[in-house]
C-alpha positions in Angstrom: 1.0 8.2 -44.9 2.0 4.5 -44.8 4.1 5.0 -41.8 1.1 6.2 -39.8 -0.4 2.8 -40.1 2.5 1.0 -38.8 2.1 -0.1 -35.2 4.7 0.3 -32.6 4.4 -2.1 -29.7 4.4 -0.9 -26.1 5.4 -3.1 -23.2 6.0 -2.8 -19.6 9.3 -3.4 -17.9 8.5 -5.7 -14.9 11.0 -5.2 -12.2 9.5 -6.2 -8.8 10.3 -9.7 -7.6 8.2 -11.8 -5.2 10.4 -10.8 -2.3 10.1 -7.1 -3.1 6.4 -7.1 -3.4 6.0 -9.3 -0.3 8.1 -6.8 1.7 6.1 -4.0 0.2 3.0 -5.4 1.8 4.7 -6.2 5.1 6.2 -2.7 5.2 2.7 -1.1 4.7 1.3 -3.3 7.5 4.0 -2.8 10.1 3.4 0.8 10.9 1.1 2.6 13.3 -1.2 -0.3 14.0 1.1 -2.4 16.2 2.8 0.5 17.9 -0.4 2.3 18.8 -2.7 -0.7 19.0 -1.0 -3.1 21.5 -1.4 -0.9 24.6 -5.0 0.1 23.8 -5.9 -3.5 23.0 -4.5 -4.7 26.3 -6.5 -1.9 28.1 -9.8 -3.0 26.5 -9.6 -6.8 26.1 -6.9 -7.8 28.6 -3.6 -9.8 28.3 -5.2 -12.7 26.5 -7.5 -10.6 24.4 -4.6 -8.8 22.7 -3.2 -12.1 21.5 -6.6 -13.2 20.1 -7.1 -9.7 18.6 -4.1 -10.0 16.3 -4.6 -13.7 15.6 -8.2 -13.4 14.6 -7.6 -10.1 12.7 -4.9 -12.0 10.8 -7.4 -14.7 9.9 -9.9 -12.3 8.6 -7.2 -10.5 6.7 -6.1 -13.8 5.1 -9.7 -14.4 3.9 -9.8 -10.9 2.2 -6.2 -11.2 1.0 -7.2 -14.4 -0.8 -9.9 -12.4 -2.5 -7.4 -9.7 -3.5 -5.1 -12.5 -4.7 -7.8 -14.1 -6.8 -8.8 -10.8 -8.5 -5.2 -9.7 -8.9 -4.3 -12.9 -10.6 -7.1 -12.6 -13.1 -6.8 -8.8 -13.5 -3.1 -8.1 -12.9 -3.2 -4.3 -13.4 -2.5 -1.4 -11.2 -5.6 0.0 -9.5 -6.6 -2.6 -7.0 -10.1 -2.1 -5.6 -10.8 0.7 -8.1 -10.4 -1.7 -11.0 -12.1 -4.6 -9.3 -15.2 -2.5 -8.6 -15.2 -1.1 -12.1 -15.3 -4.6 -13.6 -17.7 -6.1 -11.1 -20.2 -3.4 -10.7 -19.5 -0.5 -13.0 -18.3 3.1 -12.9 -20.4 4.3 -9.9 -19.1 1.6 -7.6 -15.5 2.1 -8.8 -15.8 5.8 -7.9 -16.9 5.0 -4.4 -14.0 2.5 -4.1 -11.5 5.1 -5.2 -13.1 7.7 -3.0 -12.9 5.4 0.1 -9.3 4.4 -0.7 -8.3 8.0 -1.0 -9.7 8.9 2.5 -8.6 5.6 4.1 -5.0 5.9 3.0 -4.9 9.6 4.0 -6.2 8.9 7.5 -3.8 6.0 7.8 -1.1 8.5 6.9 -2.2 10.7 9.8 -1.9 7.6 12.1 1.6 7.0 11.0 2.5 10.7 11.5 1.0 10.6 15.0 2.9 7.3 15.8 6.2 9.0 14.8 5.4 12.0 17.0 4.4 10.0 20.1 7.4 7.8 20.2 10.0 10.4 19.2 8.8 12.8 21.9 8.5 10.0 24.4 12.2 9.1 23.8 13.3 12.7 24.2 11.4 12.8 27.5 13.2 9.5 28.6 16.5 11.1 27.8 15.6 14.2 29.9 15.7 16.5 26.9 12.1 17.4 27.3 9.8 17.8 30.3 6.2 17.7 29.1 2.9 16.5 30.3 -0.8 17.0 29.8 -2.0 19.6 27.3 1.5 20.8 26.6 2.6 17.2 25.6 -0.4 16.8 23.3 0.3 20.2 21.6 4.0 19.3 21.0 3.0 15.8 19.6 0.5 17.4 17.3 3.0 19.9 16.0 5.6 17.2 15.5 3.0 15.1 13.6 2.2 18.1 11.3 5.9 18.7 10.7 6.7 15.1 9.7 3.6 15.0 7.5 4.6 18.3 5.7 8.1 16.9 5.2 6.8 13.8 3.4 4.3 15.8 1.4 7.2 17.8 0.2 9.3 14.7 -0.5 6.5 13.3 -2.6 6.2 16.6 -4.5 10.0 16.4 -5.2 9.4 13.1 -6.8 11.5 11.0 -4.4 10.2 7.6 -3.3 11.6 4.3 -2.0 12.7 1.9 -4.7 11.6 -1.6 -4.3 15.0 -2.7 -3.1 15.6 0.0 -0.5 12.0 -0.3 0.7 12.5 -4.1 1.1 15.7 -3.6 3.1 14.0 -1.1 5.5 11.0 -3.3 5.9 13.2 -6.4 6.5 15.1 -4.5 9.2 12.0 -3.3 11.1 10.3 -6.7 10.8 13.4 -8.4 12.2 13.4 -6.0 15.1 9.8 -6.9 16.0 10.6 -10.6 15.6 13.5 -10.0 17.9 11.1 -8.5 20.5 8.9 -11.6 20.2 11.9 -14.0 20.6 13.0 -12.0 23.6 9.6 -12.5 25.2 9.8 -16.2 24.8 13.4 -16.2 26.2 12.5 -14.3 29.4 9.5 -16.6 29.9 11.7 -19.7 29.6 14.0 -18.2 32.3 11.2 -16.9 34.5 8.0 -18.9 33.9 6.3 -16.9 36.6 5.8 -14.1 34.1 3.0 -16.2 32.5 0.9 -15.1 35.5 0.7 -11.8 33.7 -2.0 -13.5 31.5 -4.3 -14.0 34.5 -7.1 -13.2 34.1 -7.0 -14.1 30.4 -9.9 -11.9 29.3 -11.0 -9.8 32.2 -13.4 -7.7 30.2 -15.2 -10.5 28.4 -15.6 -11.5 24.8 -17.5 -8.5 23.7 -14.5 -6.2 24.1 -12.5 -8.5 21.8 -14.6 -7.4 18.8 -13.9 -3.8 19.8 -10.1 -4.2 19.9 -10.2 -6.2 16.6 -12.1 -3.2 15.1 -9.7 -0.4 15.9 -6.5 -2.5 15.3 -7.6 -3.8 11.9 -5.8 -0.9 10.3 -2.6 -2.8 11.2 -3.5 -5.4 8.5 -4.5 -3.1 5.6 -1.2 -3.0 3.9 -1.4 -6.0 1.7 -3.8 -4.1 -0.6 -0.8 -2.1 -1.9 0.5 -5.3 -3.6 -2.5 -5.2 -6.0 -1.2 -1.7 -7.1 2.0 -3.4 -8.3 0.2 -5.5 -10.9 1.8 -3.6 -13.7 5.3 -3.8 -12.3 5.6 -7.3 -10.8 7.5 -10.2 -12.3 5.0 -13.0 -13.3 2.1 -11.2 -11.6 -0.5 -14.0 -11.9 1.7 -16.2 -9.6 3.6 -13.7 -7.5 0.8 -11.3 -6.5 -1.3 -14.0 -4.8 1.8 -15.4 -3.1 3.0 -12.0 -1.9 -0.4 -11.1 -0.4 -0.8 -14.4 1.5 2.9 -14.5 2.6 2.8 -10.9 3.8 -0.3 -11.4 5.9 1.0 -14.6 7.4 4.4 -13.0 8.3 2.8 -10.0 9.9 0.2 -12.0 11.9 2.9 -14.2 13.4 5.0 -11.1 14.1 2.1 -9.2 15.8 1.2 -12.2 18.0 4.8 -12.6 19.1 5.1 -8.9 19.9 1.8 -8.9 21.8 3.0 -11.9 23.9 6.3 -10.2 24.6 4.6 -7.0 25.6 2.5 -8.8 28.3 5.5 -10.8 29.7 8.0 -7.9 29.4 7.3 -6.6 32.9 7.8 -8.5 36.2 4.8 -7.8 38.5 7.0 -7.2 41.6 8.9 -4.4 39.8 5.9 -2.2 39.6 5.4 0.5 42.2 1.6 0.5 41.6 -0.3 -2.3 43.2 -2.2 -3.3 40.0 -1.9 -6.2 37.6 0.7 -5.8 34.8 -1.9 -5.8 32.1 -3.7 -2.9 33.7 -0.4 -1.0 34.1 0.4 -1.4 30.4 -3.2 -0.5 29.4 -3.1 2.6 31.5 -0.6 4.1 29.1 -2.8 3.6 26.1 -1.0 4.1 22.8 2.3 4.5 24.8 1.8 1.2 26.6 3.8 -0.8 24.1 6.9 1.4 24.5 6.6 1.5 28.3 6.4 -2.3 28.5 9.2 -3.1 26.0 11.5 -0.8 27.9 11.6 -3.5 30.6 12.3 -6.3 28.2 15.8 -5.8 26.9 18.9 -3.5 27.0 18.7 -0.3 24.9 15.1 -1.1 24.3 14.0 2.6 24.2 16.6 3.5 21.6 16.0 0.4 19.4 12.2 0.8 19.7 12.4 4.5 18.7 14.6 3.7 15.8 12.2 1.0 14.6 9.2 3.4 14.9 11.0 6.0 12.9 11.7 3.6 10.1 8.3 2.0 10.2 6.2 5.1 10.5 8.1 7.3 8.0 8.2 4.4 5.5 4.5 3.8 5.9 3.7 7.6 5.9 5.5 8.0 2.6 3.7 5.0 1.1 0.2 6.1 2.2 0.7 9.6 1.0 1.9 8.2 -2.3 -1.1 5.7 -2.5 -3.7 8.3 -1.5 -2.3 10.8 -4.1 -2.5 8.1 -6.8 -6.1 7.3 -5.8 -7.3 11.0 -6.1 -5.1 11.5 -9.2 -6.9 8.6 -10.9 -10.3 10.0 -10.1 -9.3 13.3 -11.6 -7.7 11.6 -14.6 -10.9 9.8 -15.3 -12.9 13.1 -14.9 -14.7 11.7 -11.9 -13.3 14.6 -9.9 -12.4 17.9 -11.4 -9.5 17.4 -13.9 -7.3 19.8 -11.9 -6.8 16.8 -9.6 -4.9 15.2 -12.5 -2.7 18.2 -13.1 1.0 17.3 -13.1 3.9 19.6 -12.3 5.9 20.3 -15.5 9.1 20.5 -13.4 8.7 17.6 -10.9 6.3 15.4 -12.9 4.2 14.9 -9.8 0.4 15.3 -9.5 0.7 18.2 -7.2 -2.9 19.2 -6.8 -3.9 15.6 -5.8 -0.9 15.7 -3.4 -2.1 18.9 -1.8 -5.6 17.5 -1.4 -4.2 14.4 0.3 -1.8 16.4 2.4 -4.7 18.6 3.6 -6.6 15.5 4.8 -3.6 14.1 6.5 -2.8 17.3 8.4 -6.4 18.1 9.3 -7.0 14.6 10.8 -3.7 14.6 12.7 -4.5 17.9 14.3 -8.2 17.7 15.1 -8.6 14.0 16.0 -7.2 12.0 18.9 -5.2 8.9 18.4 -8.1 6.4 19.0 -10.4 8.2 16.6 -7.7 8.3 13.9 -7.0 4.6 14.3 -10.7 3.7 14.4 -11.5 6.0 11.4 -8.8 4.4 9.3 -9.9 0.9 10.3 -13.6 1.6 9.5 -12.7 3.0 6.0 -10.6 0.0 5.2 -13.3 -2.4 6.5 -15.7 -0.7 4.1 -13.2 -1.1 1.2 -12.5 -4.7 2.0 -16.2 -5.4 2.3 -16.6 -4.1 -1.2 -13.7 -6.2 -2.5 -15.2 -9.4 -1.0 -18.5 -8.7 -2.8 -16.5 -8.1 -6.0 -14.8 -11.5 -5.6 -18.2 -13.2 -5.5 -19.7 -11.2 -8.3 -16.8 -11.5 -10.7 -16.2 -15.3 -10.1 -19.9 -16.1 -10.7 -20.4 -13.8 -13.7 -17.0 -13.8 -15.4 -15.1 -16.9 -14.4 -15.3 -18.3 -18.0 -13.9 -15.0 -19.4 -10.9 -14.6 -17.1 -7.7 -16.6 -16.7 -7.1 -17.1 -13.0 -3.6 -17.6 -11.6 -5.1 -18.3 -8.2 -8.6 -19.2 -7.0 -9.5 -19.1 -3.3 -10.7 -22.3 -1.8 -14.1 -22.9 -0.1 -15.7 -20.3 -2.4 -18.0 -18.5 -1.6 -17.9 -19.3 2.1 -14.6 -17.5 2.9 -15.6 -14.1 1.3 -19.0 -14.4 3.0 -17.3 -15.1 6.3 -15.0 -12.2 5.9 -18.0 -9.9 5.1 -19.8 -11.0 8.3 -16.8 -10.4 10.4 -16.2 -7.0 8.8 -19.8 -5.9 9.6 -19.4 -7.1 13.2 -16.2 -5.1 13.6 -17.7 -1.9 12.2 -20.8 -2.2 14.5 -18.6 -2.7 17.6 -16.4 0.3 17.0 -19.0 2.7 18.4 -18.0 1.9 22.0 -14.4 3.4 21.5 -15.0 5.9 18.7 -18.4 7.4 17.9 -16.5 9.9 15.7 -15.3 7.0 13.4 -18.8 5.6 13.2 -20.1 9.0 12.1 -17.2 10.0 9.8 -17.0 6.7 7.9 -20.6 6.5 6.6 -20.6 10.3 6.0 -17.6 10.1 3.7 -19.2 7.3 1.7 -22.5 9.2 1.5 -20.6 12.3 0.4 -18.9 10.3 -2.3 -22.3 9.0 -3.6 -23.5 12.6 -3.7 -20.3 13.8 -5.5 -20.7 11.0 -8.1 -24.4 11.8 -8.8 -23.9 15.6 -8.9 -20.6 15.8 -10.7 -18.9 12.6 -11.7 -21.8 11.0 -13.6 -21.9 14.0 -16.0 -18.2 14.5 -16.5 -16.7 10.9 -16.4 -14.9 9.7 -19.4 -16.8 7.5 -21.9 -15.8 3.9 -22.0 -14.0 4.3 -25.2 -11.8 7.0 -23.7 -11.3 5.2 -20.4 -10.1 1.8 -21.6 -6.5 1.9 -23.0 -4.9 -1.2 -24.1 -1.1 -1.4 -24.6 -0.5 -4.5 -26.7 2.8 -6.3 -27.2 2.8 -7.0 -30.9 5.7 -8.1 -33.1 5.8 -6.3 -36.4 7.7 -7.9 -39.2 7.9 -6.0 -42.5 9.7 -8.6 -44.6 9.2 -12.3 -45.2 12.8 -13.5 -45.0 13.6 -15.5 -41.9 16.6 -13.7 -40.2 19.7 -15.5 -39.0 20.6 -12.8 -36.5 19.0 -10.1 -34.4 20.4 -6.6 -33.8 19.1 -4.5 -30.9 19.2 -0.8 -31.5 18.5 1.3 -28.4 16.9 4.6 -29.5 17.3 7.3 -26.8 17.5 10.6 -28.7 15.6 11.6 -31.9 18.4 13.9 -32.8 20.9 11.1 -33.3 18.5 8.3 -34.2 19.3 8.4 -37.9 23.1 8.3 -37.3 22.5 4.8 -36.0 21.0 3.7 -39.2 24.1 3.5 -41.4 26.0 1.1 -39.1 22.8 -0.9 -38.5 22.2 -1.2 -42.3 25.7 -2.5 -43.0 25.6 -5.1 -40.3 22.1 -6.3 -41.0 22.8 -6.6 -44.8 26.0 -8.6 -44.2 24.4 -11.0 -41.7 20.8 -11.3 -42.9 19.7 -9.9 -39.5 16.5 -8.5 -38.3 16.6 -5.2 -36.4 14.9 -4.6 -33.0 14.4 -0.9 -32.3 14.0 -0.3 -28.5 13.1 2.9 -26.8 13.0 3.1 -22.9 10.5 5.5 -21.4 10.9 6.4 -17.7 7.5 7.0 -16.1 7.7 9.2 -12.9 6.9 7.2 -9.7 4.0 9.4 -8.8 2.2 8.8 -12.2 0.4 5.4 -12.7 1.9 3.3 -15.5 -1.4 3.3 -17.2 -0.6 6.9 -18.2 2.7 6.0 -19.8 1.4 7.0 -23.2 1.9 10.7 -22.5 5.7 10.1 -22.2 6.1 8.1 -25.4 5.7 10.6 -28.1 9.4 11.5 -28.5 10.4 7.9 -28.7 7.7 7.1 -31.3 9.0 10.0 -33.5 12.5 8.6 -33.4 11.5 5.0 -34.1 9.1 6.0 -37.0 12.0 8.1 -38.5 14.3 5.0 -38.5 11.5 2.7 -39.8 11.0 4.9 -42.8 14.6 4.2 -43.8 14.9 0.5 -42.7 11.5 -1.1 -43.2 11.6 -1.6 -46.9 15.1 -3.3 -46.6 14.8 -6.0 -44.0 12.7 -7.1 -41.0 12.1 -4.5 -38.3 10.6 -5.0 -34.9 9.7 -2.0 -32.7 9.2 -1.8 -29.0 8.7 1.0 -26.6 9.2 -0.2 -23.0 8.0 1.9 -20.2 9.5 1.5 -16.7 10.3 3.1 -13.4 14.1 2.7 -13.7 15.8 2.7 -17.1 19.0 1.2 -15.7 17.2 -1.9 -14.6 15.2 -2.1 -17.8 
């Protein structure tokens, strides 16, 4: 039939502003890393080492963020490292990238659940509501971590998630609180300069330990990668994605350095009962050291800190479960993992099998690994992932720069990505002194992924023709007359679509107007926008029905716009 040949354009509703996607990256970074990492970093590298740890990690993150920014500006689609590896090296490497991202995000989720548990239980102990220590304390913390993880697995199954606006507000609040801690640190030093003696000796354990602390705290800087996942939903992605990545890393680095400084100067040496330097006292508490130090810095610090941790850890936990689920769902959708991983709940419209797989990893890691091993394992997986992205930057720039349109190109190419690669290798190699478990688990997961690809994925993966789906914005005009007016006809329900035709016909005939048929398709948050086609059938039926009536009479343009929120368009 003639109507079968008519094309209906599909387009994306871009809703996320520069501020929203910047806060998205900041929110993903300000989670477990700073709350768990500061105390342990002080323990291993001393009071000056913790400052250098976050400053140098921020510098390395900036190098890799520039690589993400360059690739995202040229390939502004959801998928991040999975897409970059597919274009740069092919399907096998893209599988490994998606495989690593699934595990890395899941382990990061475990770290956020543990952070929530440690600080909430600590506050209840401070209030005198609990009296726990030793093994009993660890068991209660593990149980709390499992409960909060289960809660957010269920929330993701229900289909609830933060909108860009609400997420930005929460992120802004927790960031301002950490900035407030940093400012408070500078204020107390201005009133009591003697607190600067807490930085003596500056690096008591030497420079070697600096690479160790940089390694296990690097997870605190991984969040900017989520910005690349917003490629399909960001306003002006070629410009805003690079800006958001660089801005977010810069904001977080300054915040972390300020917080680390405030932690060291928070405690007056003469107030301690133990006759040890302040930095040793903070470090002796390990992951709880940050909270113990900040409690000395300002009024109501315990309450405010616990509140900030609750917001930061739950927000990041929700986002990492969401991100990990998408990664495993995409592998199932592309037949690289069993297609059951891409199974979507008919009621909730969520990829529930992928979610259960992600949840199982989150809970298992939270229960059977200690805090340091969790942080180190998450860091090593993200270091592997970013190592791959930096290689992709070099490969794609050299082989495809004449084919792609870049909105941003990193300076000093290829020295910056090479420098990032060297540092990432050094950080991985130095993690063995704090977590041999992470050194074993990271490579084993990658090798397992290579085995899965060669045994299963290679045989079952989609062909290229099936894998690549292009949704084009194409204007379709079925008459030659130049219209004087344009009428927008929103088509929501096929049952009443034709009832709109009579009024539209009368107006368009009288005003020599063209008609624009628009149907909005809401894509569930848990489903990538690249799969929007499965939700468009009903709208296409309604539009084709109207076109059969209107097309021979006057110009008709048709658009199906897919979005997350119909009200915002």
